[in-house]
N, C-alpha and C positions, 0 to 999 in steps of 0.2 A: 894792399888797398883795404880800407875799412869796410866792414859789413854795412849794408844799406841802412840797417836799423841804428847804427852808431853815427851816421852822417847827419849834419845839420840840414835845414831846409835849403840854405844857400849852396852847400856842397852838392846836394841832390839836384838842384836846378842846374848847376854847372855840369854835373855828370850827364844830366838829361840832354843838355845842349850839345855836349861832345858826342854822345851816342847818336843823336839825330843827324849830326854832321857826318859821322862815320857811315850811317845808313845811306844818306844821300850820295856819298862818294861811292859806296859799294854798288848802289843801283846804277849810277852813271857808268861806272867801270863795266858792269855786266852788260849794259845796253851797248856800250862801245865795242866790247870784245865780241859779243854774240851777234852784233849787227853787221859785222864785216862779212861781205859776201866773198865767196870763193875760198874761204878758209874752213877746213873741216876741224871741228873741235870735238874731242872725246866727251862722252856723256859725263865723265867725272868732273869736267870743268864746269858744266852747267850745274851739277849737283853741289859743287863747292860754293858757287855763288849763291845758290838757293839756301844752303845751310848757313852761310855767313849772314845773309839777309834775315833769315828766320831767327837766328840767335840774337841779332841786334834788335829786332822787333820785340822779342821776348824780354830782353833786358830793359828796353824802353818802357814796356808795360809794367815791369816790376818797379822801376824807379818812379813812374807816374803814380802807381798805387801807394808807394811809400810816401810820396809827397802829399797825396790826398790824406793819408792817415795822420801825417804830422800836422796838417792844417786843421784837423778836427779837434 
């Protein structure tokens, strides 16, 4: 994958849309899995979801920042 600085505005917008979709899916999956009653889940499962969501949010912020910089 190309570095963000090498991507065009269109490529960045496409990547941003993909990352937002992945974030939405990860949040939905987390709510589904953690929302089940009667099932004990290890703390590592919760941390896995939190780490994945946090990483996606960070990447989204980076792409949004690069898009802003390219538009200036």
